N, C-alpha and C positions, 0 to 999 in steps of 0.2 A: 604518489599514486596509491600506495597501499593505505594511506590514511583515508582517502576518498572511498576506497573499496570497503574499509572497515565501517565507515559511516553508513554506506549503503547497506551493508549487512545488518547494522543496528536498525535502520529504517525498515527493512524487510521484517525483521523480528518484531518490531513494534506494531506494524500493521497486522501481523499474524496474531499477536496477543490481543489486539483490538477485535479482530474477527472472533477469536475464542471467547472473549468477554461478552460479545453480543450473542454468540451462539448459546452460551450457558445462561444468559439472561441476568447478568450482573448489572445492577443499576449504575447509571452514570454518577450519581452522587453518593455512592457507597462509602468512599473515602477520597482523600486527595490524590492518591496514586491512580485510582480508576478515572478520576476526573481529568488528570493529566494525560492518561493513555487515550481516553476518548477525544480530548481536544487535539492532541498531536496526530492521532489517527485520522481524524476528519481533515486536518490541514494537509497531511501528506497524501491523502487519497484524492484531493481535489483536482490535481492534473489529470488523473485517469477519468474522473467524471466529466471534465471538460473535453477530453479527447473523445469519449463515447458520445457525448451530446453534439460534438462538432462534425463528426463524420457520419452521414446518413447511412452509408453502406454497412457500418458496424451495427447500427441499431436494428438491422434485420435479424441479427444473431444474438445480440446482447441487450438485455433490458436495462436502460439507463437509470431506472428508478429502483432497482434492486441493490440493497446494501452489499450483499455478498458478491455480486457481479462487479461492482465498482471496486471493492476492496481487493478481490483476487486479481482483477485486471491491473491494479496499482502494483501489487506484488510481482506480477509478471513483468511489468515494465521496468521496475527497479531491478529485477533479477537480470533482465537483458542488459541494462546499463552496467550492472556488476560484472557480468561476463564479458562485455565488450571492453571494459577497462583492464581486464586480465589478458586480453588477446595481445600477443606480441611481447609479453613479458619474458625477459631472458632469465634463465635459471641461475 
């Protein structure tokens, strides 16, 4: 269980790095590391984009075309999964 939580922690960190690169305006083709971060970030954020587009009630509050909305929604969803995997853990 701790391995899955560790992977989810790295996923959250990768998406936040992706958001920071977009915010700072670092180009996608700057080098191979940024290309990998952009590619993985887009892949890992796709479930959040699908969720926002699938539920019309959410679209009243969140813009499905905004990069930052989709990315931060993905971080929130992965954080909820991370926390739920820790519930019930015995010390």
